[in-house]
N, C-alpha and C positions, 0 to 999 in steps of 0.2 A: 560508616557500618555496615553489615553484609545482613541481607538478610531471603529466608527462602517463603514459599509462596506452592501450597499443594492444593489442588482439584483435582479430584475424580469424581465421576458420574459411577452408580450402580441400578440396573436395572434387576430385583428378583435376586439381594445378595448377591451377581454376579459383577464384579467388576468390569463395568463398558469403555472408560478412558479412565488417564491418567495423565497429569497434567504437571511435570513441575517448574519451577519458574524459581531463579535468586537474580540478587541486585548483578553480579555479574554475567547472568544470557539474557537480560530482561526481554520481551516478545511482543514483536509490534503485530500481528497477528492479528486481524479484525477490529484494531485500533481506530481512528475517525479523528481525522485533522485536518485542519486549514493547511494549506501550500499553494505553494505560487509556486507557476510553472514554468523550468531555470530555461531549456529549450525544447525548442518542435524541431524531431528529425524527420523529414519528408520521407528520407528514402525509405525506415523503416515503419512509414504512417504511424506516429507514435511521439509520446511526449516526455520528457524527462522530469518527476517532479521533486521540487525542496521539502522538504515536510519534516524539516530538523531534523533530519540525520546527519550523519556520516556522509554515506553516498544518496544518494538524489536517488527518492521511483523511478520506473518504468513504466509507464501507462500506456497502452495501444488503442490505436482507433475502435477498437473493435468493443472494448471495455467502456467508452466513455457513455456515461450518463447521456439518455436521451432528452436530457432538459439544458444539455449545450450542443446537441447538434442538432436539431430542430432542423429537419432535412437538409443538411448540410453530409456535402460528398469530403469530405478532405479533412483532416486534427487542422488540416491550419487554416483552412475556416471555421472553425469550432473556438479555438487554442489560440492565445498570443503570449509569446515571452510575458515574462510578469504578472501574464493576471494569476486572484487569487481565488481557487477553488477551493472544494469539499472534496476528500480523497477516503476510501478506505485501504487499509491497507489486507489483502487476501491470498499475497507469498511473503514467508520470510526471504530478506538476503541472503546470498549467498554467498561462499569466496568474494572475491570482488565484484562481484554483483548487490543491486540494491533492488530495496522492496519494492514489489510488484499486486 
């Protein structure tokens, strides 16, 4: 069954934002997931995160919460493969790239 959801934001009778989502193009931006670190890429100072979608998300060290950093200098000091973490999607995946 296909569905549509429309959200609008109006200020002083002026359309500020229109967001249309359907079951065919489900958005993940802003969603929060319990995820798992699938791979740490030292050369990129980033981790790839399995949050349940087909393509894994990308988490750069600079975007990592201070909760995980705790004065550590590299991403491999903060995260380990297989570790469960909470993530929020900030950017939708595009083409062959996953969300970040």
